LUMLOMI-658927 format. One record per residue (C-alpha): residue number from 1; residue in one letter; x, y, z. Coordinates in Angstrom, 3 decimals. Each point is the difference from the previous one (the first is absolute). Layout:
# LUMLOMI-658927
node seq NUM; type a; c1 X; c2 Y; c3 Z
...
***
This chain:
# LUMLOMI-658927
node seq 1; type m; c1 16.975; c2 -15.805; c3 19.109
node seq 2; type k; c1 -1.806; c2 -2.364; c3 -2.349
node seq 3; type q; c1 -3.229; c2 0.561; c3 1.942
node seq 4; type i; c1 0.405; c2 3.777; c3 -0.401
node seq 5; type h; c1 0.593; c2 -0.426; c3 -3.723
node seq 6; type l; c1 -3.077; c2 -2.206; c3 -0.361
node seq 7; type g; c1 -2.109; c2 2.356; c3 2.136
node seq 8; type l; c1 0.948; c2 2.979; c3 -2.161
node seq 9; type g; c1 -0.712; c2 -2.079; c3 -3.091
node seq 10; type i; c1 -3.478; c2 -0.952; c3 1.221
node seq 11; type l; c1 -0.719; c2 3.626; c3 1.000
node seq 12; type f; c1 1.055; c2 1.011; c3 -3.518
node seq 13; type t; c1 -2.388; c2 -2.630; c3 -1.394
node seq 14; type f; c1 -2.951; c2 1.121; c3 2.130
node seq 15; type c; c1 0.549; c2 3.589; c3 -1.158
node seq 16; type l; c1 0.147; c2 -1.278; c3 -3.576
node seq 17; type m; c1 -3.254; c2 -1.927; c3 0.452
node seq 18; type i; c1 -1.802; c2 3.018; c3 1.465
node seq 19; type t; c1 1.269; c2 2.041; c3 -2.948
node seq 20; type f; c1 -1.346; c2 -2.652; c3 -2.385
node seq 21; type l; c1 -3.374; c2 -0.008; c3 1.791
node seq 22; type i; c1 -0.466; c2 3.771; c3 -0.136
node seq 23; type t; c1 1.215; c2 0.065; c3 -3.599
node seq 24; type s; c1 -2.536; c2 -2.729; c3 -0.847
node seq 25; type v; c1 -2.774; c2 2.230; c3 1.346
node seq 26; type e; c1 1.335; c2 2.898; c3 -2.066
node seq 27; type a; c1 0.315; c2 -2.188; c3 -3.095
node seq 28; type v; c1 -3.626; c2 -1.115; c3 0.131
node seq 29; type a; c1 -1.242; c2 3.514; c3 0.790
node seq 30; type y; c1 2.029; c2 1.868; c3 -2.620
node seq 31; type w; c1 1.870; c2 -2.215; c3 -2.440
node seq 32; type m; c1 -2.700; c2 -2.270; c3 -1.453
node seq 33; type p; c1 -1.826; c2 1.744; c3 -2.869
node seq 34; type g; c1 -3.581; c2 -1.117; c3 -0.416
node seq 35; type y; c1 -0.353; c2 -1.480; c3 3.495
node seq 36; type y; c1 -2.555; c2 2.513; c3 1.248
node seq 37; type e; c1 -2.026; c2 -0.099; c3 -3.199
node seq 38; type k; c1 -0.091; c2 -3.792; c3 0.186
node seq 39; type e; c1 -1.179; c2 0.093; c3 3.620
node seq 40; type y; c1 -2.589; c2 2.700; c3 -0.679
node seq 41; type t; c1 -1.388; c2 -2.042; c3 -2.881
node seq 42; type k; c1 -0.008; c2 -3.187; c3 2.076
node seq 43; type y; c1 -2.014; c2 1.576; c3 2.814
node seq 44; type h; c1 -2.221; c2 2.260; c3 -2.167
node seq 45; type v; c1 1.295; c2 3.091; c3 1.762
node seq 46; type t; c1 -0.943; c2 2.420; c3 -2.777
node seq 47; type e; c1 -3.640; c2 -1.024; c3 0.387
node seq 48; type d; c1 0.159; c2 0.312; c3 3.791
node seq 49; type v; c1 1.363; c2 3.558; c3 -0.120
node seq 50; type s; c1 -1.762; c2 1.039; c3 -3.245
node seq 51; type m; c1 3.230; c2 1.086; c3 -1.693
node seq 52; type e; c1 1.761; c2 -0.526; c3 -3.302
node seq 53; type m; c1 3.092; c2 -2.210; c3 0.219
node seq 54; type d; c1 2.337; c2 2.752; c3 -1.241
node seq 55; type d; c1 -1.233; c2 2.390; c3 2.700
node seq 56; type l; c1 0.306; c2 -2.681; c3 2.666
node seq 57; type l; c1 3.556; c2 -0.843; c3 -1.041
node seq 58; type e; c1 0.933; c2 3.689; c3 0.066
node seq 59; type v; c1 -1.334; c2 0.287; c3 3.559
node seq 60; type t; c1 2.039; c2 -3.094; c3 0.901
node seq 61; type r; c1 3.173; c2 1.483; c3 -1.499
node seq 62; type e; c1 -0.483; c2 3.190; c3 2.007
node seq 63; type m; c1 -0.716; c2 -1.976; c3 3.183
node seq 64; type m; c1 3.144; c2 -2.108; c3 -0.399
node seq 65; type a; c1 2.065; c2 3.106; c3 -0.759
node seq 66; type y; c1 -1.296; c2 1.494; c3 3.256
node seq 67; type l; c1 0.920; c2 -3.103; c3 1.983
node seq 68; type r; c1 3.507; c2 0.135; c3 -1.378
node seq 69; type g; c1 0.373; c2 3.667; c3 0.886
node seq 70; type d; c1 -0.046; c2 1.220; c3 -3.608
node seq 71; type r; c1 -2.997; c2 2.277; c3 0.555
node seq 72; type e; c1 -1.030; c2 2.007; c3 3.042
node seq 73; type d; c1 -3.745; c2 -0.607; c3 0.280
node seq 74; type l; c1 -2.825; c2 -2.282; c3 -1.037
node seq 75; type h; c1 -2.340; c2 2.565; c3 -1.494
node seq 76; type v; c1 -0.617; c2 -1.864; c3 -3.254
node seq 77; type p; c1 -2.785; c2 1.311; c3 -2.262
node seq 78; type t; c1 -1.730; c2 -2.599; c3 -2.169
node seq 79; type v; c1 -3.388; c2 -0.976; c3 -1.411
node seq 80; type v; c1 -2.286; c2 -2.329; c3 1.953
node seq 81; type d; c1 -3.373; c2 -1.041; c3 -1.393
node seq 82; type g; c1 0.375; c2 2.671; c3 -2.657
node seq 83; type q; c1 0.524; c2 2.794; c3 2.534
node seq 84; type p; c1 3.271; c2 1.852; c3 0.713
node seq 85; type r; c1 1.101; c2 -0.382; c3 3.631
node seq 86; type e; c1 2.946; c2 -0.594; c3 2.307
node seq 87; type f; c1 0.595; c2 -3.736; c3 0.191
node seq 88; type f; c1 1.155; c2 -0.103; c3 3.629
node seq 89; type n; c1 -2.050; c2 1.429; c3 2.862
node seq 90; type e; c1 1.527; c2 1.418; c3 3.179
node seq 91; type r; c1 -0.153; c2 -3.290; c3 1.928
node seq 92; type e; c1 1.755; c2 -1.875; c3 -2.810
node seq 93; type i; c1 2.647; c2 2.707; c3 -0.271
node seq 94; type a; c1 0.663; c2 -0.193; c3 3.744
node seq 95; type h; c1 0.318; c2 -3.802; c3 -0.172
node seq 96; type m; c1 2.279; c2 0.105; c3 -3.022
node seq 97; type e; c1 2.263; c2 2.433; c3 1.822
node seq 98; type d; c1 0.531; c2 -2.771; c3 2.573
node seq 99; type v; c1 0.565; c2 -2.542; c3 -2.781
node seq 100; type r; c1 2.547; c2 2.320; c3 -1.596
node seq 101; type g; c1 1.895; c2 0.208; c3 3.281
node seq 102; type l; c1 0.042; c2 -3.797; c3 0.187
node seq 103; type f; c1 1.203; c2 -0.345; c3 -3.578
node seq 104; type l; c1 2.723; c2 2.632; c3 0.342
node seq 105; type g; c1 0.984; c2 -1.597; c3 3.307
node seq 106; type g; c1 0.477; c2 -3.295; c3 -1.820
node seq 107; type l; c1 2.301; c2 1.658; c3 -2.516
node seq 108; type m; c1 1.967; c2 1.485; c3 2.888
node seq 109; type v; c1 0.315; c2 -3.452; c3 1.597
node seq 110; type r; c1 1.372; c2 -1.283; c3 -3.306
node seq 111; type r; c1 2.649; c2 2.727; c3 -0.074
node seq 112; type i; c1 0.962; c2 -0.823; c3 3.598
node seq 113; type c; c1 0.246; c2 -3.713; c3 -0.837
node seq 114; type i; c1 2.210; c2 0.718; c3 -2.999
node seq 115; type g; c1 2.212; c2 2.134; c3 2.239
node seq 116; type i; c1 0.254; c2 -2.731; c3 2.653
node seq 117; type a; c1 0.757; c2 -2.605; c3 -2.676
node seq 118; type l; c1 2.850; c2 2.136; c3 -1.335
node seq 119; type l; c1 1.340; c2 0.492; c3 3.536
node seq 120; type c; c1 -0.058; c2 -3.781; c3 0.493
node seq 121; type l; c1 2.097; c2 -0.430; c3 -3.141
node seq 122; type v; c1 2.452; c2 2.649; c3 1.168
node seq 123; type a; c1 0.254; c2 -1.662; c3 3.429
node seq 124; type l; c1 0.599; c2 -3.392; c3 -1.600
node seq 125; type a; c1 2.706; c2 1.501; c3 -2.179
node seq 126; type l; c1 1.703; c2 1.591; c3 3.003
node seq 127; type l; c1 -0.180; c2 -3.324; c3 1.837
node seq 128; type k; c1 1.553; c2 -1.692; c3 -3.021
node seq 129; type a; c1 -2.916; c2 -2.410; c3 -0.338
node seq 130; type p; c1 0.223; c2 -2.618; c3 -2.786
node seq 131; type f; c1 -2.685; c2 1.539; c3 -2.263
node seq 132; type a; c1 0.051; c2 -2.763; c3 -2.603
node seq 133; type r; c1 -1.052; c2 -2.623; c3 2.563
node seq 134; type l; c1 -1.747; c2 2.091; c3 2.636
node seq 135; type l; c1 -2.508; c2 2.069; c3 -1.983
node seq 136; type p; c1 -1.554; c2 -2.853; c3 -2.024
node seq 137; type r; c1 -0.332; c2 -2.060; c3 3.197
node seq 138; type a; c1 -1.419; c2 2.906; c3 2.029
node seq 139; type v; c1 -2.435; c2 0.958; c3 -2.760
node seq 140; type c; c1 -1.235; c2 -3.593; c3 -0.334
node seq 141; type v; c1 -0.541; c2 -0.298; c3 3.775
node seq 142; type g; c1 -1.487; c2 3.497; c3 0.386
node seq 143; type t; c1 -2.229; c2 -0.362; c3 -3.048
node seq 144; type g; c1 -1.344; c2 -3.306; c3 1.273
node seq 145; type l; c1 -0.791; c2 1.451; c3 3.434
node seq 146; type f; c1 -1.594; c2 3.168; c3 -1.359
node seq 147; type f; c1 -1.997; c2 -1.848; c3 -2.651
node seq 148; type a; c1 -1.281; c2 -2.462; c3 2.608
node seq 149; type l; c1 -1.201; c2 2.911; c3 2.143
node seq 150; type v; c1 -1.728; c2 1.664; c3 -2.951
node seq 151; type c; c1 -1.618; c2 -3.265; c3 -1.161
node seq 152; type g; c1 -1.258; c2 -0.657; c3 3.523
node seq 153; type l; c1 -1.490; c2 3.488; c3 0.170
node seq 154; type a; c1 -1.556; c2 -0.375; c3 -3.464
node seq 155; type a; c1 -1.532; c2 -3.359; c3 0.961
node seq 156; type l; c1 -1.470; c2 1.556; c3 3.145
node seq 157; type i; c1 -1.473; c2 2.956; c3 -1.908
node seq 158; type s; c1 -1.489; c2 -2.281; c3 -2.663
node seq 159; type t; c1 -2.168; c2 -1.710; c3 2.633
node seq 160; type d; c1 -2.061; c2 3.186; c3 0.409
node seq 161; type f; c1 1.118; c2 2.880; c3 -2.208
node seq 162; type t; c1 -2.718; c2 2.373; c3 1.229
node seq 163; type k; c1 0.953; c2 -0.505; c3 3.641
node seq 164; type y; c1 3.679; c2 0.715; c3 -0.573
node seq 165; type f; c1 -0.807; c2 2.833; c3 -2.402
node seq 166; type v; c1 -1.811; c2 1.685; c3 2.901
node seq 167; type i; c1 2.839; c2 -0.805; c3 2.433
node seq 168; type f; c1 2.509; c2 1.523; c3 -2.436
node seq 169; type h; c1 -1.944; c2 3.265; c3 -0.056
node seq 170; type q; c1 -0.416; c2 0.012; c3 3.761
node seq 171; type i; c1 3.777; c2 -0.384; c3 0.407
node seq 172; type f; c1 1.080; c2 2.640; c3 -2.496
node seq 173; type f; c1 -2.799; c2 2.585; c3 0.344
node seq 174; type d; c1 -1.052; c2 1.785; c3 3.168
node seq 175; type n; c1 -3.453; c2 1.031; c3 -1.275
node seq 176; type d; c1 -3.037; c2 -1.476; c3 -1.743
node seq 177; type l; c1 0.351; c2 1.981; c3 -3.240
node seq 178; type w; c1 0.835; c2 -3.243; c3 -1.826
node seq 179; type i; c1 -3.555; c2 -1.244; c3 0.617
node seq 180; type l; c1 -1.585; c2 1.405; c3 -3.148
node seq 181; type d; c1 -3.664; c2 0.065; c3 -1.041
node seq 182; type p; c1 -0.680; c2 -1.203; c3 -3.566
node seq 183; type r; c1 -3.046; c2 2.284; c3 -0.124
node seq 184; type t; c1 2.084; c2 3.155; c3 0.387
node seq 185; type d; c1 3.659; c2 -0.977; c3 -0.527
node seq 186; type l; c1 1.055; c2 -0.919; c3 -3.530
node seq 187; type l; c1 3.419; c2 -1.197; c3 1.163
node seq 188; type i; c1 -1.375; c2 -3.201; c3 1.499
node seq 189; type n; c1 -1.574; c2 -0.834; c3 -3.361
node seq 190; type i; c1 3.227; c2 0.331; c3 -1.987
node seq 191; type v; c1 2.008; c2 -2.059; c3 2.511
node seq 192; type p; c1 -2.439; c2 -2.663; c3 1.311
node seq 193; type e; c1 1.251; c2 -2.786; c3 2.256
node seq 194; type p; c1 0.476; c2 -2.496; c3 -2.883
node seq 195; type f; c1 2.304; c2 2.557; c3 -1.642
node seq 196; type f; c1 2.156; c2 0.010; c3 3.148
node seq 197; type m; c1 0.024; c2 -3.808; c3 0.001
node seq 198; type d; c1 1.145; c2 -0.114; c3 -3.638
node seq 199; type t; c1 2.629; c2 2.648; c3 0.673
node seq 200; type a; c1 1.313; c2 -1.812; c3 3.071
node seq 201; type a; c1 0.248; c2 -3.223; c3 -2.018
node seq 202; type r; c1 1.894; c2 1.749; c3 -2.796
node seq 203; type i; c1 2.392; c2 1.655; c3 2.441
node seq 204; type a; c1 0.603; c2 -3.405; c3 1.579
node seq 205; type m; c1 0.820; c2 -1.511; c3 -3.404
node seq 206; type v; c1 2.426; c2 2.801; c3 -0.922
node seq 207; type f; c1 1.668; c2 -0.226; c3 3.407
node seq 208; type a; c1 0.183; c2 -3.804; c3 -0.074
node seq 209; type g; c1 1.521; c2 0.117; c3 -3.473
node seq 210; type s; c1 2.721; c2 2.440; c3 1.025
node seq 211; type v; c1 0.765; c2 -1.962; c3 3.174
node seq 212; type l; c1 0.111; c2 -3.331; c3 -1.842
node seq 213; type l; c1 2.294; c2 1.418; c3 -2.674
node seq 214; type t; c1 2.350; c2 1.411; c3 2.648
node seq 215; type f; c1 -0.019; c2 -3.283; c3 1.918
node seq 216; type l; c1 0.743; c2 -2.079; c3 -3.096
node seq 217; type m; c1 2.848; c2 2.295; c3 -1.076
node seq 218; type c; c1 1.612; c2 -0.208; c3 3.431
node seq 219; type l; c1 -0.568; c2 -3.747; c3 0.187
node seq 220; type f; c1 1.688; c2 -0.370; c3 -3.393
node seq 221; type l; c1 2.978; c2 2.065; c3 1.216
node seq 222; type l; c1 0.146; c2 -1.984; c3 3.226
node seq 223; type l; c1 -0.063; c2 -3.376; c3 -1.739
node seq 224; type g; c1 2.437; c2 1.206; c3 -2.652
node seq 225; type g; c1 2.423; c2 1.169; c3 2.671
node seq 226; type h; c1 -0.365; c2 -3.304; c3 1.847
node seq 227; type r; c1 0.823; c2 -1.986; c3 -3.163
node seq 228; type s; c1 3.062; c2 2.181; c3 -0.646
node seq 229; type r; c1 1.310; c2 -0.565; c3 3.510
node seq 230; type s; c1 -0.684; c2 -3.754; c3 -0.300
node seq 231; type k; c1 2.130; c2 -0.091; c3 -3.142
node seq 232; type g; c1 2.696; c2 2.041; c3 1.692
node seq 233; type v; c1 -0.373; c2 2.936; c3 -2.374
***
């Protein structure tokens, strides 16, 4: 029975970690004011696309709203090089439709993970598991395993970001629409590869921070419970 309790606890933890990871992506994409402006300034994006910063940020807001499902299309009028035009061409719109599906799919995975985590808690309650001892222990073990996997993957990707960036697209997209031409597609100029590298690093920091905080809280509870039992409390 103890193995079942621990297994459910680790499954709960893995679901929690996946939730943290997807939420970290969302946090960097939507909850950090000034991030895009900072990146656009860093990589001279306004000069590359011949746009004013305010117009570029408005296009970005509309693009992110589309990815989140808050608007139905990507027909975004703006001003480029002093001329009114649609920012996204048909190829970019088709690619971003795929990206939107991936993003919304991630949010769905998070909802499923939250549901599974709640079911694990219900199952543990029905099995009369000792929550005070089990959950901190399971979270510490599960967090360590999951974090080790993520760190290993991050270390592998860091050896050749471009290679694994391409592999990522080949896995999640069944077409070549993601291969954009900077001469005709403005999208590749507002999200160049260094932007993706910075974003991945920031997501990793947010995720690592949330995981570390969770681990330390559970470790504190685990050690506190151990001291109480040692004193016979």
